[in-house]
Biopython code that builds the backbone (N, CA, C, O; Angstrom):
import numpy as np
from Bio.PDB.StructureBuilder import StructureBuilder

atoms = [
    (1, "MET", "N", (-0.964, -37.786, -46.366)),
    (1, "MET", "CA", (-0.651, -36.484, -46.910)),
    (1, "MET", "C", (-0.960, -36.502, -48.407)),
    (1, "MET", "O", (-0.430, -37.337, -49.140)),
    (2, "LEU", "N", (-1.803, -35.597, -48.855)),
    (2, "LEU", "CA", (-2.186, -35.532, -50.264)),
    (2, "LEU", "C", (-1.032, -35.034, -51.131)),
    (2, "LEU", "O", (-0.186, -34.266, -50.672)),
    (3, "PHE", "N", (-1.007, -35.478, -52.391)),
    (3, "PHE", "CA", (-0.035, -34.992, -53.365)),
    (3, "PHE", "C", (-0.587, -33.751, -54.058)),
    (3, "PHE", "O", (-1.800, -33.544, -54.100)),
    (4, "LEU", "N", (0.308, -32.930, -54.600)),
    (4, "LEU", "CA", (-0.089, -31.698, -55.287)),
    (4, "LEU", "C", (-0.189, -31.911, -56.787)),
    (4, "LEU", "O", (0.637, -32.596, -57.391)),
    (5, "THR", "N", (-1.220, -31.311, -57.381)),
    (5, "THR", "CA", (-1.321, -31.257, -58.842)),
    (5, "THR", "C", (-1.067, -29.820, -59.280)),
    (5, "THR", "O", (-0.893, -28.926, -58.452)),
    (6, "ASP", "N", (-1.048, -29.614, -60.579)),
    (6, "ASP", "CA", (-0.840, -28.238, -61.048)),
    (6, "ASP", "C", (-2.080, -27.367, -60.871)),
    (6, "ASP", "O", (-2.088, -26.214, -61.301)),
    (7, "ASP", "N", (-3.132, -27.904, -60.240)),
    (7, "ASP", "CA", (-4.286, -27.106, -59.826)),
    (7, "ASP", "C", (-4.156, -26.651, -58.373)),
    (7, "ASP", "O", (-5.064, -26.007, -57.847)),
    (8, "ALA", "N", (-3.057, -26.973, -57.727)),
    (8, "ALA", "CA", (-2.853, -26.606, -56.324)),
    (8, "ALA", "C", (-2.844, -25.084, -56.157)),
    (8, "ALA", "O", (-2.487, -24.336, -57.068)),
    (9, "THR", "N", (-3.248, -24.662, -54.969)),
    (9, "THR", "CA", (-3.156, -23.255, -54.606)),
    (9, "THR", "C", (-2.077, -23.127, -53.538)),
    (9, "THR", "O", (-2.192, -23.688, -52.448)),
    (10, "ILE", "N", (-1.039, -22.387, -53.868)),
    (10, "ILE", "CA", (0.063, -22.143, -52.945)),
    (10, "ILE", "C", (0.114, -20.643, -52.705)),
    (10, "ILE", "O", (0.120, -19.850, -53.647)),
    (11, "LEU", "N", (0.152, -20.261, -51.425)),
    (11, "LEU", "CA", (0.102, -18.851, -51.060)),
    (11, "LEU", "C", (1.302, -18.460, -50.204)),
    (11, "LEU", "O", (1.833, -19.272, -49.447)),
    (12, "CYS", "N", (1.718, -17.211, -50.337)),
    (12, "CYS", "CA", (2.711, -16.694, -49.399)),
    (12, "CYS", "C", (1.996, -16.434, -48.079)),
    (12, "CYS", "O", (0.769, -16.515, -48.013)),
    (13, "GLY", "N", (2.735, -16.130, -47.049)),
    (13, "GLY", "CA", (2.154, -15.907, -45.730)),
    (13, "GLY", "C", (1.215, -14.726, -45.644)),
    (13, "GLY", "O", (0.558, -14.537, -44.620)),
    (14, "HIS", "N", (1.135, -13.926, -46.694)),
    (14, "HIS", "CA", (0.272, -12.750, -46.714)),
    (14, "HIS", "C", (-0.849, -12.896, -47.733)),
    (14, "HIS", "O", (-1.525, -11.921, -48.062)),
    (15, "ALA", "N", (-1.044, -14.110, -48.233)),
    (15, "ALA", "CA", (-2.111, -14.468, -49.180)),
    (15, "ALA", "C", (-1.817, -14.079, -50.619)),
    (15, "ALA", "O", (-2.737, -14.041, -51.436)),
    (16, "GLY", "N", (-0.567, -13.789, -50.957)),
    (16, "GLY", "CA", (-0.195, -13.613, -52.353)),
    (16, "GLY", "C", (-0.163, -14.982, -53.030)),
    (16, "GLY", "O", (0.241, -15.965, -52.409)),
    (17, "ARG", "N", (-0.576, -15.058, -54.272)),
    (17, "ARG", "CA", (-0.703, -16.337, -54.985)),
    (17, "ARG", "C", (0.568, -16.689, -55.728)),
    (17, "ARG", "O", (1.101, -15.892, -56.501)),
    (18, "CYS", "N", (1.049, -17.914, -55.474)),
    (18, "CYS", "CA", (2.245, -18.417, -56.145)),
    (18, "CYS", "C", (1.854, -19.073, -57.467)),
    (18, "CYS", "O", (0.865, -19.803, -57.536)),
    (19, "ALA", "N", (2.616, -18.816, -58.491)),
    (19, "ALA", "CA", (2.398, -19.486, -59.774)),
    (19, "ALA", "C", (2.723, -20.971, -59.590)),
    (19, "ALA", "O", (3.676, -21.325, -58.897)),
    (20, "VAL", "N", (1.924, -21.828, -60.215)),
    (20, "VAL", "CA", (2.125, -23.275, -60.102)),
    (20, "VAL", "C", (2.182, -23.866, -61.502)),
    (20, "VAL", "O", (1.411, -23.485, -62.383)),
    (21, "GLY", "N", (3.102, -24.797, -61.693)),
    (21, "GLY", "CA", (3.203, -25.479, -62.972)),
    (21, "GLY", "C", (3.971, -26.772, -62.816)),
    (21, "GLY", "O", (4.987, -26.818, -62.122)),
    (22, "ALA", "N", (3.489, -27.823, -63.459)),
    (22, "ALA", "CA", (4.140, -29.134, -63.383)),
    (22, "ALA", "C", (5.184, -29.267, -64.480)),
    (22, "ALA", "O", (4.956, -28.861, -65.620)),
    (23, "SER", "N", (6.330, -29.837, -64.130)),
    (23, "SER", "CA", (7.386, -30.046, -65.115)),
    (23, "SER", "C", (7.256, -31.394, -65.819)),
    (23, "SER", "O", (7.933, -31.642, -66.816)),
    (24, "GLN", "N", (6.392, -32.257, -65.307)),
    (24, "GLN", "CA", (6.147, -33.548, -65.961)),
    (24, "GLN", "C", (4.655, -33.639, -66.268)),
    (24, "GLN", "O", (3.837, -33.042, -65.568)),
    (25, "ARG", "N", (4.304, -34.378, -67.306)),
    (25, "ARG", "CA", (2.905, -34.442, -67.751)),
    (25, "ARG", "C", (2.354, -35.864, -67.834)),
    (25, "ARG", "O", (1.176, -36.031, -68.150)),
    (26, "TRP", "N", (3.145, -36.881, -67.567)),
    (26, "TRP", "CA", (2.649, -38.234, -67.829)),
    (26, "TRP", "C", (2.047, -38.927, -66.624)),
    (26, "TRP", "O", (1.389, -39.953, -66.800)),
    (27, "VAL", "N", (2.236, -38.420, -65.382)),
    (27, "VAL", "CA", (1.550, -38.976, -64.213)),
    (27, "VAL", "C", (0.553, -37.929, -63.738)),
    (27, "VAL", "O", (0.924, -36.823, -63.347)),
    (28, "THR", "N", (-0.732, -38.310, -63.784)),
    (28, "THR", "CA", (-1.788, -37.353, -63.475)),
    (28, "THR", "C", (-2.766, -37.922, -62.448)),
    (28, "THR", "O", (-2.840, -39.133, -62.238)),
    (29, "VAL", "N", (-3.507, -37.023, -61.818)),
    (29, "VAL", "CA", (-4.628, -37.361, -60.955)),
    (29, "VAL", "C", (-5.791, -36.521, -61.457)),
    (29, "VAL", "O", (-5.688, -35.297, -61.527)),
    (30, "GLN", "N", (-6.892, -37.168, -61.805)),
    (30, "GLN", "CA", (-8.048, -36.479, -62.368)),
    (30, "GLN", "C", (-7.646, -35.640, -63.587)),
    (30, "GLN", "O", (-8.190, -34.560, -63.816)),
    (31, "GLY", "N", (-6.698, -36.147, -64.355)),
    (31, "GLY", "CA", (-6.275, -35.472, -65.571)),
    (31, "GLY", "C", (-5.303, -34.319, -65.361)),
    (31, "GLY", "O", (-4.918, -33.654, -66.322)),
    (32, "ARG", "N", (-4.904, -34.075, -64.123)),
    (32, "ARG", "CA", (-3.997, -32.970, -63.811)),
    (32, "ARG", "C", (-2.636, -33.519, -63.412)),
    (32, "ARG", "O", (-2.581, -34.417, -62.571)),
    (33, "PRO", "N", (-1.540, -33.030, -63.969)),
    (33, "PRO", "CA", (-0.197, -33.526, -63.659)),
    (33, "PRO", "C", (0.191, -33.296, -62.194)),
    (33, "PRO", "O", (-0.131, -32.265, -61.602)),
    (34, "LEU", "N", (0.886, -34.281, -61.629)),
    (34, "LEU", "CA", (1.420, -34.127, -60.281)),
    (34, "LEU", "C", (2.666, -33.255, -60.308)),
    (34, "LEU", "O", (3.436, -33.281, -61.268)),
    (35, "LEU", "N", (2.855, -32.481, -59.240)),
    (35, "LEU", "CA", (4.064, -31.685, -59.090)),
    (35, "LEU", "C", (5.160, -32.554, -58.492)),
    (35, "LEU", "O", (4.898, -33.396, -57.633)),
    (36, "VAL", "N", (6.383, -32.345, -58.949)),
    (36, "VAL", "CA", (7.545, -33.075, -58.445)),
    (36, "VAL", "C", (8.592, -32.072, -57.966)),
    (36, "VAL", "O", (8.442, -30.861, -58.129)),
    (37, "ALA", "N", (9.658, -32.612, -57.369)),
    (37, "ALA", "CA", (10.716, -31.768, -56.801)),
    (37, "ALA", "C", (11.154, -30.668, -57.735)),
    (37, "ALA", "O", (11.353, -30.885, -58.930)),
    (38, "THR", "N", (11.295, -29.542, -57.201)),
    (38, "THR", "CA", (11.675, -28.232, -57.741)),
    (38, "THR", "C", (10.552, -27.512, -58.484)),
    (38, "THR", "O", (10.724, -26.353, -58.862)),
    (39, "ASP", "N", (9.388, -28.173, -58.708)),
    (39, "ASP", "CA", (8.279, -27.467, -59.374)),
    (39, "ASP", "C", (7.818, -26.234, -58.589)),
    (39, "ASP", "O", (7.513, -25.219, -59.215)),
    (40, "PRO", "N", (7.750, -26.266, -57.245)),
    (40, "PRO", "CA", (7.302, -25.068, -56.521)),
    (40, "PRO", "C", (8.389, -23.990, -56.368)),
    (40, "PRO", "O", (8.098, -22.886, -55.907)),
    (41, "GLU", "N", (9.603, -24.294, -56.741)),
    (41, "GLU", "CA", (10.719, -23.379, -56.521)),
    (41, "GLU", "C", (10.927, -22.442, -57.710)),
    (41, "GLU", "O", (10.724, -22.823, -58.863)),
    (42, "GLY", "N", (11.328, -21.232, -57.413)),
    (42, "GLY", "CA", (11.616, -20.267, -58.472)),
    (42, "GLY", "C", (10.381, -19.772, -59.198)),
    (42, "GLY", "O", (10.469, -19.347, -60.350)),
    (43, "LYS", "N", (9.242, -19.822, -58.546)),
    (43, "LYS", "CA", (7.989, -19.355, -59.149)),
    (43, "LYS", "C", (7.665, -17.949, -58.677)),
    (43, "LYS", "O", (8.074, -17.538, -57.591)),
    (44, "GLY", "N", (6.937, -17.225, -59.490)),
    (44, "GLY", "CA", (6.520, -15.876, -59.129)),
    (44, "GLY", "C", (5.361, -15.870, -58.150)),
    (44, "GLY", "O", (4.581, -16.819, -58.087)),
    (45, "ILE", "N", (5.257, -14.794, -57.389)),
    (45, "ILE", "CA", (4.140, -14.580, -56.474)),
    (45, "ILE", "C", (3.486, -13.269, -56.876)),
    (45, "ILE", "O", (4.163, -12.259, -57.064)),
    (46, "SER", "N", (2.163, -13.292, -57.008)),
    (46, "SER", "CA", (1.437, -12.071, -57.353)),
    (46, "SER", "C", (0.437, -11.730, -56.257)),
    (46, "SER", "O", (-0.098, -12.619, -55.593)),
    (47, "GLY", "N", (0.196, -10.476, -56.078)),
    (47, "GLY", "CA", (-0.832, -10.015, -55.155)),
    (47, "GLY", "C", (-0.454, -9.993, -53.692)),
    (47, "GLY", "O", (-1.339, -9.914, -52.840)),
    (48, "CYS", "N", (0.827, -10.059, -53.366)),
    (48, "CYS", "CA", (1.230, -9.972, -51.958)),
    (48, "CYS", "C", (1.054, -8.527, -51.496)),
    (48, "CYS", "O", (1.660, -7.615, -52.058)),
    (49, "PRO", "N", (0.214, -8.317, -50.462)),
    (49, "PRO", "CA", (-0.033, -6.951, -50.010)),
    (49, "PRO", "C", (0.988, -6.435, -48.990)),
    (49, "PRO", "O", (0.994, -5.248, -48.666)),
    (50, "PHE", "N", (1.838, -7.311, -48.492)),
    (50, "PHE", "CA", (2.753, -6.947, -47.415)),
    (50, "PHE", "C", (4.013, -6.297, -47.967)),
    (50, "PHE", "O", (4.534, -6.725, -48.997)),
    (51, "LEU", "N", (4.492, -5.291, -47.302)),
    (51, "LEU", "CA", (5.704, -4.616, -47.740)),
    (51, "LEU", "C", (6.756, -4.686, -46.630)),
    (51, "LEU", "O", (6.898, -3.755, -45.837)),
    (52, "ALA", "N", (7.489, -5.801, -46.586)),
    (52, "ALA", "CA", (8.571, -5.961, -45.611)),
    (52, "ALA", "C", (9.789, -5.223, -46.149)),
    (52, "ALA", "O", (10.343, -5.608, -47.179)),
    (53, "GLY", "N", (10.197, -4.194, -45.479)),
    (53, "GLY", "CA", (11.334, -3.422, -45.977)),
    (53, "GLY", "C", (11.031, -2.765, -47.310)),
    (53, "GLY", "O", (11.939, -2.495, -48.095)),
    (54, "GLY", "N", (9.751, -2.507, -47.568)),
    (54, "GLY", "CA", (9.349, -1.862, -48.813)),
    (54, "GLY", "C", (9.161, -2.812, -49.979)),
    (54, "GLY", "O", (8.903, -2.368, -51.097)),
    (55, "GLN", "N", (9.288, -4.139, -49.738)),
    (55, "GLN", "CA", (9.164, -5.106, -50.826)),
    (55, "GLN", "C", (8.147, -6.196, -50.487)),
    (55, "GLN", "O", (8.206, -6.772, -49.400)),
    (56, "PRO", "N", (7.210, -6.491, -51.404)),
    (56, "PRO", "CA", (6.302, -7.615, -51.197)),
    (56, "PRO", "C", (7.006, -8.935, -51.535)),
    (56, "PRO", "O", (8.102, -8.939, -52.096)),
    (57, "CYS", "N", (6.370, -10.037, -51.190)),
    (57, "CYS", "CA", (6.870, -11.345, -51.630)),
    (57, "CYS", "C", (6.704, -11.403, -53.154)),
    (57, "CYS", "O", (5.619, -11.132, -53.670)),
    (58, "VAL", "N", (7.761, -11.750, -53.865)),
    (58, "VAL", "CA", (7.687, -11.775, -55.327)),
    (58, "VAL", "C", (8.016, -13.133, -55.926)),
    (58, "VAL", "O", (7.792, -13.354, -57.116)),
    (59, "GLY", "N", (8.551, -14.058, -55.103)),
    (59, "GLY", "CA", (8.923, -15.359, -55.650)),
    (59, "GLY", "C", (9.128, -16.398, -54.562)),
    (59, "GLY", "O", (9.148, -16.089, -53.371)),
    (60, "THR", "N", (9.282, -17.648, -55.009)),
    (60, "THR", "CA", (9.491, -18.755, -54.090)),
    (60, "THR", "C", (10.940, -19.222, -54.143)),
    (60, "THR", "O", (11.530, -19.333, -55.218)),
    (61, "ALA", "N", (11.508, -19.496, -52.968)),
    (61, "ALA", "CA", (12.865, -20.044, -52.883)),
    (61, "ALA", "C", (12.749, -21.562, -52.760)),
    (61, "ALA", "O", (11.685, -22.129, -53.012)),
    (62, "GLU", "N", (13.848, -22.222, -52.369)),
    (62, "GLU", "CA", (13.874, -23.683, -52.292)),
    (62, "GLU", "C", (12.874, -24.203, -51.252)),
    (62, "GLU", "O", (12.624, -23.561, -50.232)),
    (63, "VAL", "N", (12.318, -25.368, -51.536)),
    (63, "VAL", "CA", (11.393, -26.025, -50.614)),
    (63, "VAL", "C", (12.180, -26.496, -49.390)),
    (63, "VAL", "O", (13.239, -27.109, -49.522)),
    (64, "SER", "N", (11.653, -26.203, -48.199)),
    (64, "SER", "CA", (12.323, -26.638, -46.980)),
    (64, "SER", "C", (11.724, -27.927, -46.427)),
    (64, "SER", "O", (12.370, -28.625, -45.645)),
    (65, "ARG", "N", (10.499, -28.246, -46.826)),
    (65, "ARG", "CA", (9.878, -29.529, -46.476)),
    (65, "ARG", "C", (8.713, -29.785, -47.415)),
    (65, "ARG", "O", (8.183, -28.865, -48.038)),
    (66, "GLY", "N", (8.316, -31.073, -47.509)),
    (66, "GLY", "CA", (7.139, -31.401, -48.299)),
    (66, "GLY", "C", (7.375, -32.259, -49.522)),
    (66, "GLY", "O", (6.446, -32.497, -50.295)),
    (67, "TYR", "N", (8.611, -32.734, -49.719)),
    (67, "TYR", "CA", (8.863, -33.676, -50.809)),
    (67, "TYR", "C", (8.706, -35.092, -50.263)),
    (67, "TYR", "O", (9.166, -35.388, -49.160)),
    (68, "SER", "N", (8.063, -35.960, -51.025)),
    (68, "SER", "CA", (7.862, -37.342, -50.619)),
    (68, "SER", "C", (9.196, -38.075, -50.493)),
    (68, "SER", "O", (10.095, -37.901, -51.316)),
    (69, "THR", "N", (9.306, -38.890, -49.456)),
    (69, "THR", "CA", (10.482, -39.751, -49.316)),
    (69, "THR", "C", (10.190, -41.142, -49.872)),
    (69, "THR", "O", (11.091, -41.975, -49.966)),
    (70, "LEU", "N", (8.919, -41.398, -50.245)),
    (70, "LEU", "CA", (8.519, -42.717, -50.717)),
    (70, "LEU", "C", (8.204, -42.791, -52.212)),
    (70, "LEU", "O", (8.505, -43.794, -52.858)),
    (71, "VAL", "N", (7.601, -41.735, -52.764)),
    (71, "VAL", "CA", (7.101, -41.786, -54.143)),
    (71, "VAL", "C", (7.900, -40.824, -55.026)),
    (71, "VAL", "O", (8.104, -39.659, -54.685)),
    (72, "ARG", "N", (8.343, -41.352, -56.172)),
    (72, "ARG", "CA", (9.112, -40.547, -57.132)),
    (72, "ARG", "C", (8.554, -40.741, -58.542)),
    (72, "ARG", "O", (7.992, -41.785, -58.872)),
    (73, "ILE", "N", (8.726, -39.714, -59.350)),
    (73, "ILE", "CA", (8.403, -39.769, -60.768)),
    (73, "ILE", "C", (9.670, -39.360, -61.501)),
    (73, "ILE", "O", (10.201, -38.274, -61.270)),
    (74, "ASP", "N", (10.157, -40.226, -62.385)),
    (74, "ASP", "CA", (11.420, -39.966, -63.084)),
    (74, "ASP", "C", (12.551, -39.637, -62.114)),
    (74, "ASP", "O", (13.403, -38.800, -62.408)),
    (75, "GLY", "N", (12.555, -40.301, -60.953)),
    (75, "GLY", "CA", (13.602, -40.103, -59.968)),
    (75, "GLY", "C", (13.449, -38.869, -59.103)),
    (75, "GLY", "O", (14.291, -38.616, -58.241)),
    (76, "ARG", "N", (12.392, -38.093, -59.312)),
    (76, "ARG", "CA", (12.169, -36.860, -58.545)),
    (76, "ARG", "C", (11.030, -37.060, -57.558)),
    (76, "ARG", "O", (9.977, -37.567, -57.945)),
    (77, "PRO", "N", (11.203, -36.677, -56.292)),
    (77, "PRO", "CA", (10.144, -36.840, -55.293)),
    (77, "PRO", "C", (8.889, -36.064, -55.677)),
    (77, "PRO", "O", (8.966, -34.965, -56.226)),
    (78, "VAL", "N", (7.736, -36.653, -55.380)),
    (78, "VAL", "CA", (6.450, -35.991, -55.596)),
    (78, "VAL", "C", (6.235, -34.966, -54.484)),
    (78, "VAL", "O", (6.675, -35.175, -53.353)),
    (79, "CYS", "N", (5.566, -33.867, -54.797)),
    (79, "CYS", "CA", (5.257, -32.823, -53.814)),
    (79, "CYS", "C", (4.026, -33.201, -53.012)),
    (79, "CYS", "O", (3.005, -33.599, -53.573)),
    (80, "ARG", "N", (4.129, -33.072, -51.696)),
    (80, "ARG", "CA", (3.009, -33.328, -50.799)),
    (80, "ARG", "C", (2.353, -32.012, -50.394)),
    (80, "ARG", "O", (2.893, -30.932, -50.639)),
    (81, "ALA", "N", (1.183, -32.119, -49.773)),
    (81, "ALA", "CA", (0.424, -30.937, -49.365)),
    (81, "ALA", "C", (1.070, -30.154, -48.234)),
    (81, "ALA", "O", (0.570, -29.093, -47.862)),
    (82, "ASP", "N", (2.171, -30.654, -47.678)),
    (82, "ASP", "CA", (2.867, -29.893, -46.635)),
    (82, "ASP", "C", (4.090, -29.150, -47.190)),
    (82, "ASP", "O", (4.981, -28.770, -46.431)),
    (83, "VAL", "N", (4.132, -28.944, -48.505)),
    (83, "VAL", "CA", (5.231, -28.180, -49.110)),
    (83, "VAL", "C", (5.284, -26.796, -48.462)),
    (83, "VAL", "O", (4.266, -26.130, -48.271)),
    (84, "GLU", "N", (6.491, -26.402, -48.140)),
    (84, "GLU", "CA", (6.721, -25.096, -47.520)),
    (84, "GLU", "C", (8.123, -24.628, -47.852)),
    (84, "GLU", "O", (9.039, -25.434, -48.011)),
    (85, "GLY", "N", (8.282, -23.315, -47.955)),
    (85, "GLY", "CA", (9.598, -22.753, -48.199)),
    (85, "GLY", "C", (9.569, -21.250, -48.033)),
    (85, "GLY", "O", (8.491, -20.664, -47.932)),
    (86, "PRO", "N", (10.724, -20.612, -48.001)),
    (86, "PRO", "CA", (10.787, -19.159, -47.848)),
    (86, "PRO", "C", (10.435, -18.433, -49.141)),
    (86, "PRO", "O", (10.583, -18.962, -50.242)),
    (87, "THR", "N", (9.966, -17.211, -48.965)),
    (87, "THR", "CA", (9.655, -16.371, -50.120)),
    (87, "THR", "C", (10.818, -15.415, -50.383)),
    (87, "THR", "O", (11.642, -15.141, -49.511)),
    (88, "LEU", "N", (10.848, -14.931, -51.590)),
    (88, "LEU", "CA", (11.866, -13.959, -51.997)),
    (88, "LEU", "C", (11.233, -12.578, -52.074)),
    (88, "LEU", "O", (10.040, -12.495, -52.363)),
    (89, "PRO", "N", (11.939, -11.515, -51.840)),
    (89, "PRO", "CA", (13.376, -11.431, -51.807)),
    (89, "PRO", "C", (13.992, -11.567, -50.410)),
    (89, "PRO", "O", (15.191, -11.829, -50.309)),
    (90, "LEU", "N", (13.226, -11.400, -49.337)),
    (90, "LEU", "CA", (13.826, -11.306, -48.008)),
    (90, "LEU", "C", (13.878, -12.606, -47.216)),
    (90, "LEU", "O", (14.574, -12.674, -46.203)),
    (91, "ARG", "N", (13.159, -13.640, -47.653)),
    (91, "ARG", "CA", (13.135, -14.943, -46.987)),
    (91, "ARG", "C", (12.596, -14.897, -45.557)),
    (91, "ARG", "O", (12.870, -15.802, -44.770)),
    (92, "VAL", "N", (11.841, -13.869, -45.214)),
    (92, "VAL", "CA", (11.280, -13.785, -43.863)),
    (92, "VAL", "C", (9.888, -14.406, -43.790)),
    (92, "VAL", "O", (9.461, -14.832, -42.717)),
    (93, "ALA", "N", (9.188, -14.462, -44.894)),
    (93, "ALA", "CA", (7.871, -15.105, -44.949)),
    (93, "ALA", "C", (8.027, -16.461, -45.629)),
    (93, "ALA", "O", (9.052, -16.748, -46.247)),
    (94, "HIS", "N", (6.988, -17.289, -45.503)),
    (94, "HIS", "CA", (7.007, -18.611, -46.128)),
    (94, "HIS", "C", (5.788, -18.800, -47.014)),
    (94, "HIS", "O", (4.742, -18.183, -46.809)),
    (95, "TYR", "N", (5.949, -19.667, -48.003)),
    (95, "TYR", "CA", (4.805, -20.080, -48.809)),
    (95, "TYR", "C", (4.360, -21.459, -48.334)),
    (95, "TYR", "O", (5.180, -22.283, -47.931)),
    (96, "THR", "N", (3.051, -21.698, -48.386)),
    (96, "THR", "CA", (2.464, -22.970, -47.973)),
    (96, "THR", "C", (1.307, -23.305, -48.900)),
    (96, "THR", "O", (0.857, -22.469, -49.683)),
    (97, "VAL", "N", (0.836, -24.533, -48.799)),
    (97, "VAL", "CA", (-0.259, -25.008, -49.643)),
    (97, "VAL", "C", (-1.596, -24.679, -48.996)),
    (97, "VAL", "O", (-1.834, -25.031, -47.841)),
    (98, "ALA", "N", (-2.459, -24.011, -49.732)),
    (98, "ALA", "CA", (-3.818, -23.730, -49.267)),
    (98, "ALA", "C", (-4.778, -24.815, -49.745)),
    (98, "ALA", "O", (-5.743, -25.147, -49.057)),
    (99, "ARG", "N", (-4.504, -25.370, -50.941)),
    (99, "ARG", "CA", (-5.350, -26.402, -51.534)),
    (99, "ARG", "C", (-4.487, -27.267, -52.430)),
    (99, "ARG", "O", (-3.803, -26.737, -53.305)),
    (100, "PRO", "N", (-4.494, -28.604, -52.243)),
    (100, "PRO", "CA", (-3.599, -29.466, -53.013)),
    (100, "PRO", "C", (-3.987, -29.688, -54.476)),
    (100, "PRO", "O", (-3.165, -30.168, -55.257)),
    (101, "GLY", "N", (-5.210, -29.351, -54.861)),
    (101, "GLY", "CA", (-5.618, -29.531, -56.254)),
    (101, "GLY", "C", (-6.273, -30.868, -56.539)),
    (101, "GLY", "O", (-6.751, -31.092, -57.651)),
    (102, "GLN", "N", (-6.307, -31.760, -55.560)),
    (102, "GLN", "CA", (-6.993, -33.051, -55.697)),
    (102, "GLN", "C", (-7.216, -33.611, -54.295)),
    (102, "GLN", "O", (-6.559, -33.195, -53.341)),
    (103, "SER", "N", (-8.146, -34.558, -54.178)),
    (103, "SER", "CA", (-8.484, -35.097, -52.852)),
    (103, "SER", "C", (-8.491, -36.621, -52.805)),
    (103, "SER", "O", (-9.139, -37.211, -51.940)),
    (104, "PHE", "N", (-7.774, -37.266, -53.733)),
    (104, "PHE", "CA", (-7.825, -38.724, -53.816)),
    (104, "PHE", "C", (-6.521, -39.424, -53.483)),
    (104, "PHE", "O", (-6.535, -40.424, -52.766)),
    (105, "VAL", "N", (-5.417, -38.940, -53.971)),
    (105, "VAL", "CA", (-4.155, -39.679, -53.886)),
    (105, "VAL", "C", (-3.280, -39.079, -52.784)),
    (105, "VAL", "O", (-3.003, -37.879, -52.766)),
    (106, "SER", "N", (-2.854, -39.949, -51.868)),
    (106, "SER", "CA", (-2.049, -39.492, -50.750)),
    (106, "SER", "C", (-0.951, -40.481, -50.422)),
    (106, "SER", "O", (-0.882, -41.573, -50.986)),
    (107, "GLU", "N", (-0.099, -40.078, -49.502)),
    (107, "GLU", "CA", (1.000, -40.894, -49.020)),
    (107, "GLU", "C", (0.848, -41.013, -47.513)),
    (107, "GLU", "O", (0.632, -40.017, -46.823)),
    (108, "THR", "N", (0.960, -42.228, -47.009)),
    (108, "THR", "CA", (0.937, -42.462, -45.571)),
    (108, "THR", "C", (2.261, -43.122, -45.198)),
    (108, "THR", "O", (2.482, -44.298, -45.487)),
    (109, "PRO", "N", (3.144, -42.351, -44.550)),
    (109, "PRO", "CA", (4.453, -42.918, -44.200)),
    (109, "PRO", "C", (4.350, -44.005, -43.142)),
    (109, "PRO", "O", (5.365, -44.577, -42.744)),
]
sb = StructureBuilder()
sb.init_structure("model")
sb.init_model(0)
sb.init_chain("A")
sb.init_seg("    ")
for serial, (resi, resn, name, xyz) in enumerate(atoms, 1):
    if name == "N":
        sb.init_residue(resn, " ", resi, " ")
    sb.init_atom(name, np.array(xyz, "f"), 0.0, 1.0, " ", f" {name:<3s}", serial, name[0])
structure = sb.get_structure()
């Protein structure tokens, strides 16, 4: 399973783009910081065309899966390419990784 960098593309279930940003800068792959636990959470989503109950997906909630159980940076699990979680405000759709941002470093449990 590949790790995510801050070049990753994370989309809501309707192809809205989630903002991505790394909270740590000292562990990188190809010069791009790896994402760690809570980096995908609480981010904005732009361009969601779906209107569930009159509201598009506007943000990301807590990750429900996709944190490494083996690799940590500063005690925080690294994000894997299977990161997934519910979107806000209604939590009926999910966000997932479309592209991890790198193709070299992975974890094999």
